[in-house]
C-alpha positions as a Markdown table, in Angstrom:
| # | Residue | x | y | z |
|---|---|---|---|---|
| 1 | Met | -7.6 | -49.6 | -17.3 |
| 2 | Arg | -7.8 | -50.8 | -13.8 |
| 3 | Gly | -8.5 | -49.8 | -10.6 |
| 4 | Glu | -10.5 | -46.7 | -9.0 |
| 5 | Pro | -9.9 | -43.1 | -9.0 |
| 6 | Tyr | -7.0 | -41.7 | -6.4 |
| 7 | Ser | -10.3 | -39.4 | -4.7 |
| 8 | Pro | -9.7 | -37.3 | -1.6 |
| 9 | Gln | -12.9 | -36.4 | 0.3 |
| 10 | Leu | -15.1 | -34.5 | -2.4 |
| 11 | Pro | -18.6 | -34.9 | -1.5 |
| 12 | Ala | -20.5 | -36.1 | -4.4 |
| 13 | His | -22.8 | -33.0 | -5.2 |
| 14 | Leu | -19.8 | -31.1 | -5.8 |
| 15 | Ser | -17.8 | -33.9 | -8.2 |
| 16 | Ala | -18.5 | -33.4 | -12.1 |
| 17 | Arg | -18.8 | -37.3 | -12.4 |
| 18 | Thr | -23.3 | -36.2 | -12.4 |
| 19 | Ala | -22.8 | -32.9 | -13.2 |
| 20 | Leu | -25.1 | -34.5 | -16.1 |
| 21 | Asn | -27.4 | -36.9 | -14.1 |
| 22 | Arg | -30.5 | -38.2 | -15.0 |
| 23 | Arg | -32.1 | -35.3 | -13.0 |
| 24 | Ser | -30.1 | -32.8 | -15.3 |
| 25 | Ile | -30.7 | -34.2 | -18.0 |
| 26 | Leu | -34.9 | -34.6 | -17.3 |
| 27 | Arg | -34.5 | -30.8 | -16.7 |
| 28 | Ile | -32.4 | -29.9 | -19.9 |
| 29 | Val | -34.7 | -31.7 | -21.6 |
| 30 | Ile | -37.9 | -30.0 | -20.0 |
| 31 | Ala | -36.4 | -26.7 | -20.9 |
| 32 | Ile | -35.5 | -27.5 | -24.8 |
| 33 | Gly | -38.9 | -29.3 | -25.0 |
| 34 | Leu | -41.2 | -25.9 | -23.5 |
| 35 | Ile | -38.6 | -23.4 | -26.0 |
| 36 | Ala | -39.9 | -25.2 | -28.7 |
| 37 | Ala | -43.7 | -25.4 | -27.6 |
| 38 | Ala | -43.1 | -21.7 | -27.3 |
| 39 | Phe | -41.7 | -21.6 | -30.8 |
| 40 | Ala | -44.3 | -23.7 | -32.2 |
| 41 | Val | -47.0 | -21.7 | -30.6 |
| 42 | Ala | -45.9 | -18.1 | -31.0 |
| 43 | Pro | -42.7 | -18.0 | -33.0 |
| 44 | Thr | -42.5 | -14.3 | -33.0 |
| 45 | Thr | -42.7 | -13.5 | -29.9 |
| 46 | Ala | -40.5 | -16.6 | -28.5 |
| 47 | Ala | -37.8 | -16.1 | -31.4 |
| 48 | Thr | -37.9 | -12.1 | -29.9 |
| 49 | Val | -37.5 | -13.4 | -26.0 |
| 50 | Val | -34.8 | -15.6 | -27.2 |
| 51 | Thr | -32.7 | -13.4 | -28.9 |
| 52 | Ser | -33.8 | -10.5 | -26.4 |
| 53 | Val | -32.4 | -12.4 | -23.0 |
| 54 | Ile | -29.0 | -13.5 | -25.1 |
| 55 | Ala | -28.2 | -10.3 | -26.0 |
| 56 | Val | -29.1 | -8.4 | -22.3 |
| 57 | Cys | -26.8 | -11.5 | -21.1 |
| 58 | Tyr | -24.0 | -10.7 | -23.1 |
| 59 | Leu | -24.5 | -7.0 | -22.6 |
| 60 | Ile | -24.5 | -7.0 | -18.3 |
| 61 | Thr | -21.5 | -9.8 | -19.0 |
| 62 | Ser | -19.2 | -7.9 | -21.1 |
| 63 | Leu | -19.9 | -4.4 | -19.4 |
| 64 | Asp | -18.3 | -6.8 | -16.2 |
| 65 | Arg | -15.8 | -8.0 | -17.8 |
| 66 | Asn | -14.8 | -4.4 | -18.9 |
| 67 | Trp | -15.6 | -3.1 | -15.4 |
| 68 | Leu | -13.2 | -5.3 | -14.1 |
| 69 | Leu | -10.8 | -4.4 | -16.6 |
| 70 | Ile | -10.9 | -0.6 | -15.6 |
| 71 | Lys | -10.7 | -2.1 | -12.0 |
| 72 | Gly | -7.5 | -3.7 | -13.0 |
| 73 | Phe | -5.9 | -0.8 | -14.3 |
| 74 | Thr | -7.1 | 2.3 | -11.9 |
| 75 | Ser | -6.9 | 0.0 | -8.2 |
| 76 | Pro | -3.8 | -2.7 | -9.2 |
| 77 | Ser | -4.2 | -5.5 | -6.7 |
| 78 | Leu | -1.5 | -8.1 | -7.1 |
| 79 | Ile | 0.6 | -8.9 | -4.4 |
| 80 | Thr | 4.3 | -8.0 | -4.5 |
| 81 | Ile | 6.8 | -9.8 | -2.5 |
| 82 | Ser | 10.3 | -8.2 | -3.5 |
| 83 | Asp | 13.4 | -10.0 | -3.4 |
| 84 | Glu | 14.9 | -9.4 | -0.1 |
| 85 | Glu | 11.7 | -10.2 | 1.9 |
| 86 | Ala | 11.6 | -13.2 | -0.1 |
| 87 | Arg | 15.3 | -14.5 | 1.2 |
| 88 | Ala | 14.6 | -12.5 | 4.4 |
| 89 | Ile | 12.7 | -16.3 | 5.8 |
| 90 | Pro | 15.5 | -18.0 | 7.4 |
| 91 | Asp | 15.8 | -21.8 | 6.0 |
| 92 | Asp | 14.6 | -23.3 | 9.5 |
| 93 | Glu | 11.5 | -21.6 | 9.4 |
| 94 | Leu | 10.3 | -22.2 | 5.7 |
| 95 | Pro | 7.7 | -24.7 | 5.3 |
| 96 | Tyr | 8.1 | -28.3 | 3.9 |
| 97 | Tyr | 6.9 | -27.6 | 0.1 |
| 98 | Thr | 5.5 | -30.4 | -2.4 |
| 99 | Val | 6.0 | -29.9 | -5.5 |
| 100 | Leu | 3.8 | -31.6 | -8.3 |
| 101 | Val | 4.8 | -31.9 | -11.9 |
| 102 | Pro | 2.3 | -34.1 | -14.2 |
| 103 | Val | 3.2 | -35.2 | -17.1 |
| 104 | Phe | 1.9 | -38.0 | -19.7 |
| 105 | Ala | 3.5 | -38.6 | -23.3 |
| 106 | Glu | 5.4 | -35.7 | -23.3 |
| 107 | Pro | 9.5 | -37.2 | -23.5 |
| 108 | Thr | 10.7 | -34.1 | -25.7 |
| 109 | Ile | 9.7 | -31.6 | -23.3 |
| 110 | Met | 11.5 | -33.1 | -20.1 |
| 111 | Arg | 14.7 | -31.3 | -20.7 |
| 112 | Tyr | 12.8 | -28.1 | -19.8 |
| 113 | Leu | 12.7 | -29.2 | -16.3 |
| 114 | Leu | 16.5 | -28.0 | -15.9 |
| 115 | Ala | 15.3 | -24.5 | -17.2 |
| 116 | Gly | 12.5 | -24.7 | -14.6 |
| 117 | Val | 11.8 | -26.4 | -12.3 |
| 118 | Gly | 15.3 | -27.4 | -11.4 |
| 119 | Arg | 16.2 | -23.7 | -10.6 |
| 120 | Leu | 13.8 | -23.2 | -8.0 |
| 121 | Asp | 15.6 | -21.1 | -4.6 |
| 122 | Tyr | 14.6 | -23.1 | -2.0 |
| 123 | Pro | 16.2 | -25.6 | 0.3 |
| 124 | Ala | 16.7 | -29.0 | -0.9 |
| 125 | Asp | 16.0 | -30.6 | 2.4 |
| 126 | Lys | 12.2 | -29.0 | 2.4 |
| 127 | Leu | 11.7 | -29.4 | -1.0 |
| 128 | Glu | 10.2 | -32.4 | -2.6 |
| 129 | Val | 9.5 | -32.6 | -6.6 |
| 130 | Leu | 6.8 | -35.5 | -8.1 |
| 131 | Leu | 7.4 | -36.2 | -11.0 |
| 132 | Leu | 4.2 | -38.0 | -12.3 |
| 133 | Ile | 4.1 | -39.9 | -15.0 |
| 134 | Glu | 1.3 | -42.7 | -16.2 |
| 135 | Glu | 2.5 | -46.3 | -15.4 |
| 136 | Asp | 2.4 | -47.3 | -19.0 |
| 137 | Asp | 3.6 | -44.1 | -20.1 |
| 138 | Ile | 7.2 | -46.1 | -20.9 |
| 139 | Pro | 9.1 | -43.3 | -23.2 |
| 140 | Thr | 8.2 | -40.2 | -20.7 |
| 141 | Gln | 9.9 | -42.8 | -18.3 |
| 142 | Gln | 12.7 | -43.5 | -20.4 |
| 143 | Ala | 13.4 | -39.3 | -21.2 |
| 144 | Val | 13.9 | -38.7 | -17.0 |
| 145 | Val | 16.4 | -42.1 | -16.5 |
| 146 | Asp | 19.7 | -40.1 | -16.8 |
| 147 | Met | 18.2 | -37.1 | -15.5 |
| 148 | Thr | 19.7 | -35.8 | -12.5 |
| 149 | Leu | 17.2 | -33.0 | -10.6 |
| 150 | Pro | 17.6 | -32.2 | -7.0 |
| 151 | Ser | 14.8 | -33.1 | -4.6 |
| 152 | Ile | 13.1 | -35.3 | -7.3 |
| 153 | Arg | 11.0 | -37.9 | -7.4 |
| 154 | Val | 9.7 | -40.0 | -10.5 |
| 155 | Val | 6.4 | -41.3 | -9.3 |
| 156 | Leu | 4.5 | -44.0 | -11.5 |
| 157 | Val | 0.5 | -43.4 | -11.5 |
| 158 | Pro | -1.6 | -46.5 | -11.8 |
| 159 | Pro | -4.0 | -46.8 | -15.1 |
| 160 | Ser | -7.1 | -45.9 | -13.8 |
| 161 | Leu | -10.3 | -44.0 | -15.1 |
| 162 | Pro | -10.8 | -41.0 | -15.7 |
| 163 | Arg | -7.3 | -40.2 | -17.5 |
| 164 | Thr | -6.5 | -36.7 | -16.5 |
| 165 | Lys | -4.2 | -34.5 | -14.9 |
| 166 | Pro | -6.2 | -34.0 | -11.3 |
| 167 | Lys | -6.7 | -37.9 | -11.2 |
| 168 | Ala | -2.8 | -38.0 | -11.4 |
| 169 | Cys | -1.7 | -34.7 | -9.0 |
| 170 | Asn | -4.8 | -36.6 | -6.6 |
| 171 | Tyr | -2.7 | -39.8 | -6.3 |
| 172 | Gly | 0.4 | -37.6 | -6.0 |
| 173 | Met | -0.7 | -36.3 | -2.6 |
| 174 | Thr | -1.1 | -39.6 | -1.7 |
| 175 | Val | 2.6 | -40.3 | -1.6 |
| 176 | Ala | 3.6 | -36.8 | -1.1 |
| 177 | Asp | 5.6 | -36.5 | 2.0 |
| 178 | Pro | 4.0 | -36.4 | 5.4 |
| 179 | Arg | 5.5 | -33.4 | 6.8 |
| 180 | Ser | 4.8 | -31.6 | 3.5 |
| 181 | Glu | 2.5 | -27.9 | 4.7 |
| 182 | Met | 2.8 | -26.4 | 1.7 |
| 183 | Met | 2.4 | -27.4 | -1.9 |
| 184 | Thr | 1.5 | -26.2 | -6.1 |
| 185 | Ile | 1.4 | -27.8 | -9.6 |
| 186 | Tyr | 3.9 | -27.2 | -12.3 |
| 187 | Asp | 3.8 | -28.3 | -16.2 |
| 188 | Ala | 7.0 | -30.3 | -17.1 |
| 189 | Glu | 7.4 | -26.7 | -19.6 |
| 190 | Asp | 6.9 | -24.0 | -17.2 |
| 191 | Ile | 9.4 | -22.0 | -16.2 |
| 192 | Pro | 8.8 | -20.5 | -12.8 |
| 193 | Glu | 10.5 | -17.6 | -11.2 |
| 194 | Pro | 13.3 | -18.9 | -9.1 |
| 195 | Leu | 12.2 | -17.5 | -6.0 |
| 196 | Gln | 8.5 | -18.1 | -6.5 |
| 197 | Leu | 8.4 | -20.8 | -3.5 |
| 198 | Arg | 10.0 | -18.1 | -1.4 |
| 199 | Arg | 7.4 | -15.4 | -2.6 |
| 200 | Ala | 4.7 | -17.4 | -1.8 |
| 201 | Val | 5.3 | -18.4 | 1.6 |
| 202 | Ala | 5.9 | -15.1 | 2.8 |
| 203 | Ala | 2.2 | -13.8 | 1.0 |
| 204 | Met | 0.5 | -16.1 | 2.5 |
| 205 | Arg | 1.9 | -15.5 | 6.1 |
| 206 | Gln | 1.2 | -11.5 | 5.4 |
| 207 | Ala | -2.2 | -11.9 | 4.2 |
| 208 | Gly | -3.6 | -13.5 | 6.9 |
| 209 | Ser | -4.8 | -17.4 | 8.0 |
| 210 | Asp | -8.2 | -17.0 | 5.4 |
| 211 | Val | -5.9 | -17.0 | 2.6 |
| 212 | Gly | -6.7 | -20.5 | 0.7 |
| 213 | Cys | -4.4 | -19.6 | -1.9 |
| 214 | Ala | -1.7 | -17.7 | -3.8 |
| 215 | Gln | -2.1 | -17.7 | -7.5 |
| 216 | Cys | 0.7 | -16.6 | -9.9 |
| 217 | Arg | 0.7 | -15.0 | -12.9 |
| 218 | Leu | 1.6 | -16.9 | -16.1 |
| 219 | Ala | 2.9 | -15.7 | -19.3 |
| 220 | Tyr | 4.5 | -16.8 | -22.4 |
| 221 | Phe | 7.8 | -17.8 | -23.3 |
| 222 | Asn | 6.9 | -17.7 | -26.6 |
| 223 | Glu | 4.2 | -15.1 | -27.0 |
| 224 | Asp | 5.9 | -13.6 | -30.2 |
| 225 | Gln | 6.1 | -16.6 | -32.0 |
| 226 | Asn | 3.0 | -16.4 | -34.4 |
| 227 | Leu | 0.0 | -14.4 | -34.6 |
| 228 | Leu | -1.6 | -16.9 | -32.7 |
| 229 | Thr | 0.5 | -16.7 | -29.7 |
| 230 | Arg | 0.5 | -12.7 | -29.5 |
| 231 | Trp | -3.2 | -13.3 | -29.0 |
| 232 | Phe | -2.6 | -16.2 | -26.4 |
| 233 | Ala | -0.2 | -13.9 | -24.4 |
| 234 | Ile | -2.7 | -10.5 | -25.2 |
| 235 | Glu | -5.5 | -12.7 | -23.4 |
| 236 | Tyr | -3.1 | -13.8 | -20.2 |
| 237 | Asp | -1.8 | -10.3 | -19.6 |
| 238 | Gln | -5.1 | -9.4 | -19.4 |
| 239 | Trp | -6.6 | -12.3 | -17.5 |
| 240 | Phe | -3.6 | -12.7 | -14.9 |
| 241 | Gly | -2.8 | -9.2 | -14.8 |
| 242 | Val | -6.0 | -7.2 | -14.9 |
| 243 | Val | -9.2 | -9.0 | -14.3 |
| 244 | Leu | -7.7 | -11.5 | -11.3 |
| 245 | Pro | -6.8 | -9.2 | -9.4 |
| 246 | Ala | -9.4 | -7.6 | -9.5 |
| 247 | Ile | -12.3 | -10.1 | -8.6 |
| 248 | Gln | -9.6 | -11.2 | -5.5 |
| 249 | Asp | -10.2 | -7.3 | -4.7 |
| 250 | Ala | -14.0 | -8.1 | -5.4 |
| 251 | Lys | -13.7 | -10.8 | -2.8 |
| 252 | Cys | -15.2 | -12.9 | -5.7 |
| 253 | Ala | -14.4 | -16.6 | -6.5 |
| 254 | Val | -11.1 | -16.4 | -8.1 |
| 255 | Pro | -11.4 | -19.3 | -11.4 |
| 256 | Leu | -7.3 | -20.7 | -10.6 |
| 257 | Gly | -5.5 | -20.6 | -13.5 |
| 258 | Gly | -3.6 | -24.4 | -14.3 |
| 259 | Thr | -0.5 | -24.2 | -12.5 |
| 260 | Ser | 0.9 | -22.1 | -10.4 |
| 261 | Asn | -1.1 | -22.0 | -7.1 |
| 262 | His | 0.2 | -22.4 | -4.0 |
| 263 | Met | -1.8 | -23.0 | -1.2 |
| 264 | Pro | -1.4 | -24.9 | 2.3 |
| 265 | Thr | -1.3 | -29.3 | 1.9 |
| 266 | Ala | -3.9 | -28.7 | 5.4 |
| 267 | Val | -6.3 | -26.6 | 3.3 |
| 268 | Trp | -6.1 | -28.7 | 0.5 |
| 269 | Arg | -7.1 | -31.1 | 1.8 |
| 270 | Glu | -10.0 | -29.8 | 3.6 |
| 271 | Val | -11.7 | -28.5 | 0.6 |
| 272 | Gly | -11.5 | -32.0 | -1.1 |
| 273 | Gly | -8.5 | -31.7 | -3.5 |
| 274 | Trp | -9.3 | -31.6 | -7.3 |
| 275 | Asp | -12.5 | -33.2 | -8.8 |
| 276 | Glu | -10.7 | -36.1 | -11.2 |
| 277 | Tyr | -13.8 | -35.2 | -13.6 |
| 278 | Asn | -13.4 | -31.5 | -14.0 |
| 279 | Val | -11.0 | -31.2 | -17.0 |
| 280 | Thr | -10.8 | -27.5 | -15.7 |
| 281 | Glu | -9.8 | -28.8 | -12.6 |
| 282 | Asp | -8.3 | -25.2 | -11.3 |
| 283 | Ala | -11.2 | -23.1 | -12.1 |
| 284 | Asp | -13.2 | -25.3 | -10.3 |
| 285 | Leu | -10.7 | -25.9 | -7.1 |
| 286 | Gly | -10.9 | -21.7 | -6.9 |
| 287 | Val | -14.9 | -21.6 | -6.2 |
| 288 | Arg | -14.9 | -24.7 | -4.1 |
| 289 | Leu | -11.8 | -22.4 | -1.5 |
| 290 | Ala | -14.3 | -19.7 | -1.7 |
| 291 | Arg | -16.9 | -21.8 | -0.7 |
| 292 | Tyr | -15.4 | -23.4 | 2.5 |
| 293 | Gly | -14.4 | -19.6 | 2.9 |
| 294 | Tyr | -11.1 | -18.8 | 1.6 |
| 295 | Arg | -9.8 | -16.0 | -0.4 |
| 296 | Thr | -7.2 | -16.3 | -3.2 |
| 297 | Ile | -4.5 | -13.6 | -3.8 |
| 298 | Ile | -2.7 | -13.0 | -7.2 |
| 299 | Leu | 1.0 | -12.7 | -6.4 |
| 300 | Asp | 3.4 | -10.8 | -8.6 |
| 301 | Ser | 5.5 | -13.7 | -9.7 |
| 302 | Ile | 5.6 | -15.0 | -12.9 |
| 303 | Thr | 5.6 | -18.3 | -14.6 |
| 304 | Leu | 6.6 | -18.6 | -18.5 |
| 305 | Glu | 4.5 | -21.1 | -20.3 |
| 306 | Glu | 4.8 | -21.9 | -23.7 |
| 307 | Ala | 2.2 | -20.4 | -25.7 |
| 308 | Asn | 0.5 | -22.8 | -28.1 |
| 309 | Ser | 1.1 | -22.1 | -31.8 |
| 310 | Asp | -0.6 | -24.4 | -33.8 |
| 311 | Ile | -4.5 | -23.8 | -34.5 |
| 312 | Ile | -5.9 | -27.4 | -34.3 |
| 313 | Asn | -3.9 | -27.8 | -30.8 |
| 314 | Trp | -5.1 | -24.9 | -29.5 |
| 315 | Ile | -8.7 | -25.8 | -30.5 |
| 316 | Arg | -8.3 | -28.7 | -28.9 |
| 317 | Gln | -6.5 | -26.7 | -25.5 |
| 318 | Arg | -10.0 | -24.0 | -25.6 |
| 319 | Ser | -12.8 | -26.5 | -25.9 |
| 320 | Arg | -11.4 | -28.8 | -23.3 |
| 321 | Trp | -11.0 | -25.4 | -21.2 |
| 322 | Tyr | -14.9 | -24.5 | -21.9 |
| 323 | Lys | -15.9 | -27.6 | -21.5 |
| 324 | Gly | -14.8 | -27.7 | -17.7 |
| 325 | Tyr | -15.8 | -24.2 | -17.4 |
| 326 | Leu | -19.4 | -25.4 | -18.6 |
| 327 | Gln | -19.1 | -28.7 | -15.4 |
| 328 | Thr | -17.6 | -25.7 | -13.2 |
| 329 | Met | -20.9 | -24.0 | -13.3 |
| 330 | Ile | -23.4 | -26.6 | -13.9 |
| 331 | Val | -22.2 | -28.7 | -10.5 |
| 332 | His | -21.8 | -25.3 | -8.4 |
| 333 | Leu | -25.2 | -24.3 | -9.3 |
| 334 | Arg | -26.9 | -27.4 | -8.5 |
| 335 | His | -28.3 | -25.8 | -5.4 |
| 336 | Pro | -28.2 | -21.7 | -6.0 |
| 337 | Leu | -29.2 | -20.7 | -2.5 |
| 338 | Val | -26.9 | -23.0 | -0.8 |
| 339 | Leu | -24.0 | -21.0 | -3.4 |
| 340 | Arg | -25.5 | -18.3 | -2.6 |
| 341 | Arg | -25.1 | -17.9 | 0.8 |
| 342 | Ala | -21.7 | -19.3 | 1.2 |
| 343 | Ile | -20.3 | -17.0 | -1.2 |
| 344 | Gly | -23.3 | -13.9 | -1.8 |
| 345 | Thr | -24.7 | -12.7 | -4.4 |
| 346 | Lys | -22.3 | -10.7 | -6.5 |
| 347 | Ala | -20.3 | -13.0 | -6.5 |
| 348 | Val | -22.0 | -15.9 | -7.5 |
| 349 | Leu | -23.5 | -13.7 | -11.1 |
| 350 | Arg | -19.6 | -13.1 | -11.8 |
| 351 | Leu | -18.6 | -16.8 | -11.2 |
| 352 | Ile | -21.3 | -17.5 | -14.1 |
| 353 | Ser | -20.1 | -14.5 | -16.1 |
| 354 | Met | -16.4 | -15.9 | -15.7 |
| 355 | Thr | -17.2 | -19.9 | -15.8 |
| 356 | Gly | -20.1 | -20.8 | -18.4 |
| 357 | Ala | -21.1 | -17.9 | -20.3 |
| 358 | Val | -17.7 | -17.3 | -21.6 |
| 359 | Pro | -18.7 | -20.6 | -23.6 |
| 360 | Leu | -22.1 | -19.9 | -24.1 |
| 361 | Gly | -21.4 | -16.4 | -25.4 |
| 362 | Asn | -18.6 | -17.4 | -27.8 |
| 363 | Ala | -20.8 | -20.0 | -29.3 |
| 364 | Phe | -23.9 | -17.7 | -29.5 |
| 365 | Asn | -21.6 | -15.3 | -30.8 |
| 366 | Leu | -21.9 | -17.7 | -33.7 |
| 367 | Leu | -25.1 | -17.1 | -34.7 |
| 368 | Phe | -25.3 | -13.2 | -34.6 |
| 369 | Trp | -22.8 | -13.0 | -36.9 |
| 370 | Phe | -24.3 | -14.9 | -39.3 |
| 371 | Ala | -27.4 | -13.3 | -38.9 |
| 372 | Leu | -25.9 | -9.8 | -39.5 |
| 373 | Leu | -24.1 | -11.3 | -42.3 |
| 374 | Cys | -27.4 | -12.4 | -44.0 |
| 375 | Trp | -29.1 | -8.4 | -43.1 |
| 376 | Val | -26.2 | -6.9 | -45.2 |
| 377 | Ala | -26.8 | -9.9 | -48.2 |
| 378 | Gly | -30.2 | -9.4 | -48.5 |
| 379 | Arg | -32.1 | -8.5 | -45.4 |
| 380 | Pro | -34.5 | -11.7 | -45.3 |
| 381 | Pro | -37.5 | -11.6 | -43.1 |
| 382 | Ile | -36.4 | -14.2 | -40.7 |
| 383 | Val | -33.8 | -11.5 | -39.4 |
| 384 | Asp | -36.4 | -9.0 | -39.2 |
| 385 | Leu | -38.3 | -12.0 | -37.0 |
| 386 | Leu | -35.1 | -12.4 | -34.3 |
| 387 | Phe | -34.3 | -8.6 | -33.8 |
| 388 | Pro | -37.5 | -6.5 | -33.2 |
| 389 | Pro | -36.0 | -3.0 | -33.0 |
| 390 | Val | -35.4 | -3.3 | -29.4 |
| 391 | Thr | -32.8 | -6.1 | -30.2 |
| 392 | Tyr | -31.8 | -5.3 | -32.9 |
| 393 | Tyr | -30.7 | -1.8 | -31.5 |
| 394 | Leu | -29.1 | -3.2 | -28.4 |
| 395 | Cys | -27.1 | -5.8 | -31.3 |
| 396 | Leu | -26.0 | -2.7 | -32.7 |
| 397 | Val | -24.7 | -1.6 | -29.2 |
| 398 | Leu | -22.4 | -4.6 | -28.8 |
| 399 | Phe | -21.5 | -4.3 | -32.3 |
| 400 | Ile | -20.9 | -0.9 | -32.8 |
| 401 | Val | -19.5 | 0.2 | -28.8 |
| 402 | Val | -18.0 | -3.3 | -27.3 |
| 403 | Ala | -16.5 | -4.9 | -29.4 |
| 404 | Pro | -14.5 | -1.8 | -29.9 |
| 405 | Leu | -14.1 | -1.3 | -26.8 |
| 406 | Ala | -12.5 | -4.9 | -26.5 |
| 407 | Val | -10.3 | -3.7 | -29.0 |
| 408 | Phe | -9.3 | -0.8 | -27.2 |
| 409 | Val | -8.9 | -2.8 | -24.0 |
| 410 | Gly | -6.1 | -5.0 | -25.4 |
| 411 | Leu | -4.2 | -1.8 | -26.7 |
| 412 | Val | -4.1 | -0.6 | -23.7 |
| 413 | Val | -3.0 | -4.2 | -22.0 |
| 414 | Cys | -0.3 | -3.8 | -24.2 |
| 415 | His | 0.7 | -0.3 | -23.6 |
| 416 | Ala | 0.4 | -0.7 | -19.6 |
| 417 | Gln | 2.6 | -4.2 | -20.2 |
| 418 | His | 4.8 | -2.6 | -21.6 |
| 419 | Lys | 4.9 | -4.7 | -25.1 |
| 420 | Pro | 4.0 | -2.2 | -28.1 |
| 421 | Tyr | 5.2 | -5.6 | -30.2 |
| 422 | Leu | 1.7 | -7.0 | -29.7 |
| 423 | Trp | -0.4 | -4.0 | -31.2 |
| 424 | Trp | -0.9 | -5.4 | -33.9 |
| 425 | Ala | -2.4 | -8.9 | -33.0 |
| 426 | Ala | -4.4 | -6.2 | -30.4 |
| 427 | Ile | -6.4 | -4.7 | -33.5 |
| 428 | Leu | -7.0 | -8.3 | -35.4 |
| 429 | Val | -8.4 | -10.2 | -31.9 |
| 430 | Pro | -11.6 | -10.5 | -33.7 |
| 431 | Leu | -10.4 | -13.0 | -36.1 |
| 432 | Tyr | -9.0 | -14.5 | -32.2 |
| 433 | Trp | -13.1 | -14.4 | -31.3 |
| 434 | Phe | -14.5 | -16.6 | -34.3 |
| 435 | Leu | -11.5 | -19.6 | -33.4 |
| 436 | Gln | -13.1 | -19.0 | -29.6 |
| 437 | Ser | -16.6 | -19.8 | -31.3 |
| 438 | Val | -15.6 | -22.4 | -32.6 |
| 439 | Ala | -14.0 | -24.2 | -29.8 |
| 440 | Ala | -16.5 | -23.4 | -27.7 |
| 441 | Ile | -19.3 | -25.0 | -29.9 |
| 442 | Lys | -17.0 | -28.0 | -29.9 |
| 443 | Ala | -16.8 | -27.9 | -26.0 |
| 444 | Ile | -20.7 | -28.0 | -26.4 |
| 445 | Tyr | -21.1 | -30.7 | -28.3 |
| 446 | Gln | -18.2 | -32.5 | -26.0 |
| 447 | Leu | -19.5 | -31.4 | -22.7 |
| 448 | Val | -22.9 | -33.8 | -23.7 |
| 449 | Phe | -21.0 | -37.2 | -25.2 |
| 450 | Arg | -17.7 | -36.8 | -23.9 |
| 451 | Pro | -17.6 | -34.9 | -20.4 |
| 452 | Phe | -15.0 | -36.7 | -18.9 |
| 453 | Phe | -12.4 | -36.9 | -22.2 |
| 454 | Trp | -9.3 | -35.0 | -21.5 |
| 455 | Glu | -8.2 | -33.6 | -25.0 |
| 456 | Lys | -4.4 | -33.5 | -24.6 |
| 457 | Thr | -2.6 | -30.3 | -25.3 |
| 458 | Val | 0.4 | -30.8 | -27.7 |
| 459 | His | 3.7 | -29.3 | -26.1 |
| 460 | Gly | 7.2 | -29.0 | -27.4 |
| 461 | Leu | 6.2 | -26.5 | -30.6 |
| 462 | Ser | 8.3 | -23.9 | -29.9 |
| 463 | His | 11.9 | -23.4 | -28.9 |
| 464 | Ser | 11.9 | -23.1 | -25.0 |
| 465 | Pro | 14.6 | -20.9 | -23.6 |
| 466 | Val | 17.5 | -22.5 | -21.8 |
| 467 | Ala | 16.5 | -20.5 | -19.2 |
| 468 | Ala | 14.4 | -17.2 | -18.2 |
| 469 | Asp | 15.1 | -13.8 | -17.0 |
| 470 | His | 13.0 | -13.2 | -14.4 |
| 471 | Ser | 14.2 | -9.5 | -13.3 |
| 472 | Pro | 12.0 | -7.2 | -12.1 |
| 473 | Ala | 10.8 | -5.2 | -15.5 |
| 474 | Thr | 10.5 | -8.6 | -17.5 |
| 475 | Ala | 8.3 | -9.6 | -14.2 |
| 476 | His | 6.0 | -6.2 | -15.1 |
| 477 | Gly | 6.0 | -7.3 | -18.8 |
| 478 | Glu | 9.1 | -5.6 | -20.3 |
| 479 | Lys | 10.3 | -7.7 | -23.0 |
| 480 | Gln | 14.4 | -8.7 | -23.1 |
| 481 | Ser | 16.7 | -8.1 | -25.7 |
């Protein structure tokens, strides 16, 4: 490797590069030491306190998540721009748009560009598509030699550390056209609906100057490939179709998705671009937008992606996401009072719930499930020690009420999104929780030992459609024949 990271002016205290610096590690070591000392001096009391705190936190985050789902169902706040409104803006009044398409070691999915980014309905003289390929990624470079796409420009990213998607995107913006007024990201396999850029422009103009980003909904073109892709589809429908609009409506920080987030180039530069050391640079950028006083709106425009259909590949991808959630939480809680002044108490608590609490809760799931199995198998004294009456009944509520409620909500989402063919996957979703727990434990391990390692997700494991139907029925979740 050579060279330095291509980074905009991101303040050091907002970068994951120093998330686990000496001071942070010292604090963690001291906390672990105090907990260990408490167990040594008063094991019964310490065990009771620890399990009770975990159970209470789990209950609060679960209730908050279900409250957001209820709010999302009862008060939908997706921003809708009709085809007529999208096309009403004259071409000469549209802003110059930069579309970033980072790709690494994926020569086989270059054909997706024709069905996806190649079908965007936007004036060619006001659009540049930057295909970001690593300088030493020869197979991918060869795959695009004979391809002809309007407005596309291949940009070779010089090798440097960290070798991450946000690093490539930051570099891409350094060579973007100076006329760039709006920008977004798509993965190479993404299939955005053709009018998405126009819808984003119209939505941003209607929403006001305090809106810094329009996040579009993400869905999957292979959601019915197998059980794993069905689970993934249900999860995405909940997240982008219900939860994020509710977070937007509550005026909290919105963790962005990995693609299809549209923002003014000037705003992107103002907040410091992407953190090249955060492996969920999208979620982190969403929090920084809120810290700088910008709102994020959720736009009812679909981008179809490829759902991960392989369990091992899924765990690699999900553990990276969870590691990034932890990085994001740690970075933004370095100075909690400063964060509270910037976004408010409610937003801080919800930020914790939506980022670091997710992998931590999934990791503790395994511990609680193991305790349950031990209790059923033989009622060992250690379970009595860990779960005194109050904690025991609290966990019983989580098991008997909250868990079935989560399954029920999944069924409601399938009905609301007009996807009855996903009902049986929604019933089996507890098996999906186990996979999430495995990914969470891996994420915690990598946060300590490989914090900046970008675990590559393999794409092209399913058959992509030649073109996607983004009719209104599809946009609202109805399966096309």
